[in-house]
N, C-alpha and C positions, 0 to 999 in steps of 0.2 A: 680516092682512098688516102688515108693519113697514117703516118707512122707515129706511134707513141714512144717517146724517147726519155729515158732517165738520165739525169746529169749528175756527175760526181761532185761531192763536197767533202770537206775534211772532218765533218762532225757526225753525220748519220751513221749509226752502227751497221756493219755489213749484214748482221743477222736480221736487222729490221728491213733492209733492202730485199733480202731473200724472201722474207715473209710477205712483203708487199707484192713482189713479183708472183709468188705462189697464189696469193689471195685474189689479186685483181687481174692477172693475166693467165690464170689456170695452168701454170707450169709446174712440173714435178720438181722436187727439191734439187735434183742434179742440174736440170735446165736452168732453174732460178739461180743457182749458185754460179753457173757459167756466165749468165747475163750480168750478175752482180760483179763478177771479176772483170768482165769487159768494161763495165762502168768505171770500176776502180782503176784499171790500168790505162784505159784509153780516154777516160773523161766522159764517155757517153755510150749508150747502147740502146738499140731498138728492142722494145718488149713485145710489139705486135703491130699489125697493120689492120686498120678498121675503117668503116665509113666515118664521115666527118662527125656525125652526132655521137656515135659510140666512142670515138677517139676523144672528143671533148669531155664526155662523161667520165671516161677513165682518168684523164688528166685531173679533173676536178676531184674525183674520189681519192686518188693517190695523194695529191697535195693536201687535201682536207685531213686525211688520216695522218699524214706526216706532221702537220701542224698540231693536231690534237695530241699527238704523242711527243711533241716538243722537238721535232727534228726539222731541219731546213731543206730536206730532200726536194729537188726540183724535178718536175715532169712537164714536158712540152709536147706539142704535136707539130708535125711538119708534113707538108704535102708529099705524098709518095711518088 
């Protein structure tokens, strides 16, 4: 299993991060906001734990969406 982790940056708007968490990790607004705040305060936060293929797909989707929207948001996967 693999953790999908969002990394903090000083450019991506908090609201965009919340939307990404809701859209790609099926979190409600409150949960997504808590994860975003953890990313903001601690520099990183786990959004979910998935099989290798699903985690890789989620990372690709998040990074692709962020780039298309002009944001440098980083998303990585790590072995759980």
